[in-house]
Wavefront OBJ file of the C-alpha trace (Angstrom):
o trace
v 0.000 0.000 0.000
v 1.170 3.498 -0.777
v 1.109 4.553 2.869
v 3.256 1.610 3.951
v 6.211 2.277 1.674
v 5.949 6.002 1.058
v 4.048 8.127 3.563
v 4.693 6.289 6.837
v 8.489 6.047 6.373
v 8.694 9.757 5.520
v 6.658 10.635 8.589
v 8.692 8.339 10.831
v 11.956 9.937 9.705
v 10.670 13.437 10.468
v 9.028 12.587 13.798
v 11.526 10.035 15.142
v 12.860 10.734 18.612
v 10.519 13.628 19.319
v 8.185 13.842 22.292
v 4.770 15.419 22.056
v 2.639 16.665 24.916
v -0.726 16.493 23.170
v -2.525 14.762 20.330
v -2.895 18.181 18.730
v 0.898 18.578 18.593
v 1.224 15.214 16.875
v -1.479 16.144 14.392
v 0.096 19.539 13.655
v 3.591 18.101 13.129
v 2.225 15.276 10.998
v 0.317 17.779 8.878
v 3.485 19.841 8.385
v 5.336 16.742 7.143
v 2.518 16.015 4.700
v 2.366 19.646 3.563
v 6.081 19.577 2.678
v 5.651 16.676 0.255
v 6.080 17.799 -3.319
v 4.677 16.708 -6.632
v 8.119 15.256 -7.376
v 7.927 13.126 -4.192
v 4.662 11.600 -5.355
v 5.897 11.110 -8.919
v 8.932 9.226 -7.637
v 6.730 7.123 -5.408
v 4.418 6.116 -8.238
v 7.336 5.379 -10.567
v 8.864 3.079 -7.943
v 5.470 1.453 -7.406
v 5.128 0.861 -11.141
v 8.584 -0.770 -11.252
v 7.501 -3.069 -8.413
v 4.286 -4.156 -10.067
v 6.045 -4.605 -13.435
v 8.543 -6.857 -11.679
v 5.719 -8.796 -10.039
v 3.996 -9.327 -13.399
v 7.310 -10.282 -15.021
v 8.002 -12.856 -12.288
v 4.434 -14.181 -12.700
v 3.764 -13.588 -9.025
v 6.758 -15.608 -7.819
v 8.728 -14.350 -4.845
v 11.538 -11.887 -5.445
v 13.542 -9.529 -3.265
v 13.945 -5.804 -3.809
v 13.663 -3.946 -7.082
v 17.106 -4.801 -8.447
l 1 2 3 4 5 6 7 8 9 10 11 12 13 14 15 16 17 18 19 20 21 22 23 24 25 26 27 28 29 30 31 32 33 34 35 36 37 38 39 40 41 42 43 44 45 46 47 48 49 50 51 52 53 54 55 56 57 58 59 60 61 62 63 64 65 66 67 68
């Protein structure tokens, strides 16, 4: 899923090691991370996703590791 390999890792990197006092602080910081994502970030994500599904189709659904 897009969130699993794109959004969540980006959010984790930005928020890692920080302490928040309230849910509102977490929401505000999370929103700032999302607001900083660019069109180029999403384009790269979808290109990587397409490479993954092309590889899956090419391997006929067999197991493979990584994109390489």
